[in-house]
N, C-alpha and C positions, 0 to 999 in steps of 0.2 A: 742200611738204618732206616729207617722209614721214620719221618717225625710226625709228630702226633696231631690232628687237627686243632686244637685248641694254638699250636706253635704256630701252626701254617696260618691261620688264621692273621693271629697276631703279625707276622710277617708283610701280611697281605695288607692288612688296616696301614702299617706303619710305612711302605712302601709307598699307598696311598696317600696318605697325608703328604708326604715327603714330595710327590710329583704332580700334588694337585693345583688346582686353578688358585693365583693369588687371588683375595676376595679384595683388600684395598686399590691396589690397579693390577685389572683383571687379565691387560691386553699390553703386547709388545709391540712394536711398528717398527717393519724392517727400515732403514734407511734409504735403500736403492729404488725400492721401488714400493713403498707406503704400503705394504701388506700388513695387516694387523695379526698377530699370532697369540693365543693364551698367553699368558706370563706363569712360569714355574718355574722350578729351579734350574731347568736345562737351557731353555727357550732366554731365558733373563742372564745368562753367563754369554751368548754368541757373540760375535764381536759386533755385525752388520745389525743390531738390535737393540732399541733402547725402550724405556717407560713411553707406555703412551695415555697422558690423562687427557686426551681431547674426543671427542662424540663418538660412539660405536656407530654411530647410523652416519657417519660422517660419508658425501662421496669419494671417490679414492682422488679429485682435485682438492677436495676440501684435505684430507691429510698429507697431501703435498704443500699443501699449502702451511699446514704445521710443523713442516717438517723442516720449511726452505724460510722461517721466523724465529727458528731457533727452536729446538724441541726438548728444553732444559725441563729439569720437574721442575714444577708452581712452588714456588716462596712460600715458606709458613711464618704467619708471624700470629701474633699474642699481641689482641685488642683490649684485654680483658687488664686492662691499669686499674690497680685500686682507685677506689674514686678521693677525693683530694676530701671531703668531709664527711666520715660513714657516719652513720645514720643508724640507729637503733630502733626498733620499730616494735613498742612497746602492746603494741595491737596483736600481732602477731606471732609474739615470741611466748615459750610456755613459760611455768612459774621458776621453775631452775634459772632456765635464762634469764630470768630478769633480775633474781636473785643473785648470780655470780655479775651479771652486767650492774649492779647495785656495788656489788664488792668492789670490780675493781674497778668502778668509775669513780664512785662517790666515797669507798671506804668504808657504808653503811651495812650494818648485818641487818637482813631480812629475814623474818621466817616463813620457813619455804610452807608451813602449813595453812599457811593466810589462803583464802580465796584468791585467783588472780584478779580480778577487778580490785584490792586493798592491795596487791602488790605492784598494779599497776599506775595506781593511782599514787601510792608511795613513790615510786622511780617520778614519775611526775612534778612532784613536790619537791622531791629533791633536784632536777634539772630546774625548775624554777628556782630555788632558793641559792641555786649556784651559776645562776642568770647564763641559762643556755635556751635557745629558742627552742620551745615545740610547738608541731603544728596541731591544730585543732582537731579534733574528732571528727571522723566522716559518720554525720547522722546514718543511721538504719534505720528499717522500717518506716514506720508510720514517720517517724522523725521528720526522715528523708523528706519526703511527700510532702511535710509542712513547709520543710524549708527551703523546698523548690517556688512552691508556691508565695512564699511570703517575698523572693528574690526574683522573682517574675510575673 
């Protein structure tokens, strides 16, 4: 019984994906002779090969040095720790974010149909009333040029 062209195409595609080269770590290195081989399901499970995170254009001596220095996978760390004092920027927030912020931080219900400038002014007033420091707005356009002329 012959298989249809559609079934054959699906089998070929699935096989291709299964044995395709890994995009995140494209090569494995032979621990005995420092050869680089494409990383796929078959080669990554061989006992003499480990994942290679070095430069793919490295010379044989550099690859041997990589193996001699310990070929362990790179450590993954997360340096994106939350800031101690989180800041809410009313200058870049949209209207709904400002309304939600005012409700969460100050318990104030703002009218979301107001202009964005009015909402920003209201939040700044609430922050001032709560004795929370806020930075002055950065001058834009002609105001920025005048401020620079006066400052220096």
